[in-house]
N, C-alpha and C positions, 0 to 999 in steps of 0.2 A: 467116433461113435456119438459123443455128446453133441457135436456140431451137426450131424445128420439128424438127431432127434430134435434139436433146436430148430433147424430149417424145416422139419415136417410140422413142428408146432406153429411156426411162423406162417407157413403156407395155409395150414388149416385155419388159423386165425384170420388171415387175409380173405379166404374164401368165405368164412363166416361173416365178417364184416361187410363184405360186398353184397352178400344176401340181405343183410339187415339194412343196408343202405338203400338197396332196391325196394324193400318192404317199406321202409320209412318214406321214400319218395312217393310210392304208390298211395300210401296213407295220407300224406300232406296233399298231394294232388286232389285226392277225394274230398277231404275236409275243407281245403281252400275254396272248393266250388261254392260252398254254403255262405262264406264270407263274401265272395264275389257277387253272389246273387242278392244277398242282403244289402250290401254297400250300393249295388247298382239300382236296385229296385226302391229301397226305402231310406237310403242314406240321404244326406243333404242333397237336394236337387235330383233326387233319384227318379227313375222313370214313373213310378207309381205316383210320386208327389206331383211331379209335372203333369201327369194325366188329370189327376184330381183338380189341380189348378185351372187347367183348360176346361174341364167340365163346369167349374164354378162360373167361368166366363162364357159358357156356352160355345166354346171354340171346339166343336166336335171333331173337325179335322186334325187339330193339334193333339187331341185326346187319342185319336186313332193312330196318329204318327208315333206317339208314346207306346201304344200297344205293339206297333211293328218293332220298335226298339226292344220291348220286352221279349218279343217272339225270337229275335235275333240273338238275345242274350240266352235265352233257354237253349236255342239250337246250338250256340257256341258251347255251353256247358255239357250238353249231351254229347256233342262231338268230341270234346275233350275226354270225357268219361269213356266214351266208345273206343277211343284210341289207346286207352290204357293197356299195357301187357300185364297179364296175370301169371305168365310163366314163372314157375318156381317160387311162387309166393303163396303161402298156405291161406286158405279161406278168403282168397281175394276175389274169385269168380262170384260168389253170392254178394259180395260188397259191390262189385262193379254193376251186376245185374240190378240190384235193388236200388242202387243210387240212380241209375238211368231211369228205372221205373218211376222213381220218386220225382225226378225232375220233369218227366214227361207229365206226370200227374199235376205238378205245379204249373206247367205251362198251360195245360188244359184249363185249370182254375183261373189263371190270370187272364187267358185270352177269351174266355166266354164273356168277358166284358165287352168285347166288340159287339156282340149281339145287343147287349144292354145299351150301349151308345147309340147304335143304329135306331133302336126304338125310342130313345130319348130325343133324338133328332126328330123323328116323326111327331112326337108329342109337342116338340117346341115350335116346329114350322107349319103344321097343318091346323085348319080350323074345322075340318071335316070331323064330326063327333063319331062316325062310324070307325074311321082310321084311328082316332084317339082311343076308342074303346078296344080296338084290336091291339094297338100298341101297349096299352095297359095290361091287357091280358098276357100279351106276349113277355112283358116284363115281370109278371108273376111266374110264369113258366120258367123264365131264365133264373129267377131267384130260386126256385125249387131245385133246378139242375145245379145251381151253386152249391146249394146245401149237400147234394149228392156228392159233388166234386170235392168239398171240404172233407167229407168222410173218407173218400178214396185217398186224399192226400195224407190224412192222419194215419190210415192204414198203411200206406206206402212209407211213411216216415218212420213208422214203428218197426217195419220189416227192415228198413235200411239201418236203423239204429241197432237192432238185434245183430244183424250181419256184421256190423262195424265192431260191436262188442265181442263177437266171436272171433273176428279177425285180429283184434287187439290181443285177446287172450292167447290165441294160437301162436302169434308172433312176439309175444312178450313185450308188448308196447303199452 
């Protein structure tokens, strides 16, 4: 009788620990994406740093290539998050959804720089004052759009953090 009770407890413990491991892996995968993005974008020799170095040298093609790499990074993060299973993990669906929305907003913010670079190219290589005026006006519009995108990113980050906090509380992490 005691051995049956012991086996039942052992089985229950095994089931609970598997669920906890699945939950912990989910949480780790989600939170690791921020570290990956940070290191790849702004770490030593990160894409954002490379882009700015190219812009200083007026190497617009190099800067656009850095933006292509940033886009691939965000696509990879979004794909990783989209592929996460939420089955049997409490409060994981809101975390997954808000994380994906956050990284999509970040992607939009970083990639609007492409429009800015194209306008900077026109300013640098044209002598036509009408084109220069149009490019400067476009840059102002892009800057306004960036401000809006910063607000969206802040909102999405807040939603993501709230969902992550609820997830951690629900799963005792």
